[in-house]
Every structure is written in C-alpha cells, then in structure tokens.
C-alpha positions in Angstrom: 41.1 47.4 100.3 39.3 48.0 103.3 41.7 49.2 106.3 40.8 46.9 109.0 39.2 48.9 111.5 38.6 45.4 114.0 42.3 45.1 114.7 41.4 46.3 118.2 38.7 44.4 118.4 41.2 41.4 118.6 44.0 40.1 120.7 47.4 41.7 119.7 50.2 39.3 118.0 53.0 38.1 119.8 55.2 40.8 117.0 52.5 43.6 118.2 53.0 42.9 122.1 56.8 42.1 121.2 56.4 46.2 119.6 55.0 47.7 122.3 57.1 46.3 124.8 60.3 47.5 122.9 58.7 51.1 122.6 58.0 50.8 126.5 61.8 50.0 127.6 62.9 52.2 125.1 61.6 54.9 126.5 62.5 53.8 129.9 66.0 54.4 129.1 66.4 50.7 128.4 68.0 49.3 124.7 66.3 46.2 123.3 68.5 43.7 122.0 66.3 41.7 119.4 68.1 38.3 120.1 65.8 35.1 119.1 68.0 32.9 117.7 66.3 31.6 114.5 66.9 35.0 113.3 70.8 35.8 114.2 73.6 33.1 113.4 76.5 34.9 112.8 80.8 34.2 111.9 82.8 30.8 111.1 82.4 27.3 112.2 80.7 25.8 113.8 78.7 27.7 116.3 80.5 31.0 116.2 78.2 33.8 116.9 75.2 31.6 116.9 72.2 32.1 119.6 70.8 29.0 120.8 67.9 27.4 119.5 65.0 28.7 122.0 67.1 32.1 123.7 64.9 34.2 124.9 63.9 36.7 122.0 65.1 40.2 124.1 67.8 40.9 125.7 67.4 44.5 127.2 70.0 46.6 128.7 70.2 49.7 131.1 73.1 51.2 131.9 74.5 51.9 135.2 75.7 55.4 136.0 79.6 55.2 136.8 80.3 52.4 135.2 80.9 50.4 132.4 78.7 48.0 133.7 74.7 47.3 132.7 71.9 46.1 134.5 70.6 43.1 131.7 67.3 41.5 131.4 66.3 38.4 129.4 62.6 38.4 128.1 60.6 35.8 126.0 57.2 37.5 124.6 54.2 35.8 124.2 50.5 36.5 123.5 48.3 35.7 126.3 47.6 32.2 124.7 51.0 31.0 123.7 53.0 28.7 124.8 56.5 27.7 125.0 58.4 25.5 122.6 60.1 22.4 123.7 63.5 24.4 122.9 62.4 27.8 125.3 61.8 25.7 128.2 65.2 23.6 127.6 67.0 27.1 127.1 65.2 28.9 130.3 65.9 25.9 131.9 69.8 25.9 131.3 70.1 29.8 132.0 68.2 29.2 135.2 71.1 26.5 135.7 73.2 29.3 135.8 71.3 31.2 138.1 70.1 33.6 134.6 66.4 33.7 135.2 64.4 34.6 131.9 60.8 36.7 132.0 58.0 35.6 130.3 57.0 38.4 129.3 52.6 38.7 128.1 51.8 42.5 127.9 53.2 46.1 128.5 52.0 46.0 132.3 54.0 42.9 133.2 57.2 44.7 131.4 56.6 48.0 133.4 57.0 45.7 136.1 60.2 44.5 134.9 61.6 48.2 134.2 60.8 49.6 137.4 62.3 46.8 138.8 65.4 47.3 136.8 64.9 51.7 138.7 64.9 49.3 141.6 68.6 48.2 141.7 70.1 51.0 139.6 69.4 52.9 142.8 70.2 50.8 145.0 73.2 50.7 143.1 74.0 53.8 143.2 72.8 54.7 139.7 70.1 57.2 138.7 66.5 56.2 138.3 
C-alpha cells in the first residue's frame, strides 16, 4: 500500500482538527475531556449520567492554583466548512441561557486565542500563568 503523501494538500478532517486543538490545550496546561454526547452514556435509568445530544465536543479545564475550582471552556470543533447540526444549535442556545458560551473552534489559531484568554483570567484571579 502506498502512503498518502498528499495529506498536507487536503483540508484537515474534524478529528485531525480536534486532535491538534487537544494537543495545544494539553501543552498549555489544560485538561481536555471528550464530551461528545453520542459517545457518552453512563449510569442506570433514564438520562442518568447522560450528556444530551448537541453538547459540545470538548470540555477543557485549567487549574486555579490555591483553589479547588478551575476555569472551564466548552468547545465545539468544526472544520473550516463544518456547520452545526440542529441539535447542536438548540443545545448551544440552551447553554447560553445559563450564561455558558460554547466556543466554535475551527483551527489552532482560535484555540490559541482561547488559551490566552484563560491565562489572562487566571492571572486576574491570582493564579500562575
């Protein structure tokens, strides 16, 4: 089988984009958790331990030194041309009603901006950067 030498010429897949975003957050000291609802269902009984359809793909956590609390960001990973499904649009709207703002991240540049915002907030809260 001939190796794919043209992969650098094609757009990244959503999985490749997510892998690169996860790596950036890990290197910056965040803890990424895969939270795609279609992949997670735990517990017994209706909806116990279940992430609802449309929940963002990743939750990233950043420690706040000296505190039991952390910063968290909800991330929806999409390719340059990726669009949100109806269930994702509805779930993101529900999250916004609770003051939570899922971030749609399409590339490493957007991830880097979000990481910098986390560092800024951690510094304001007296944590290390």
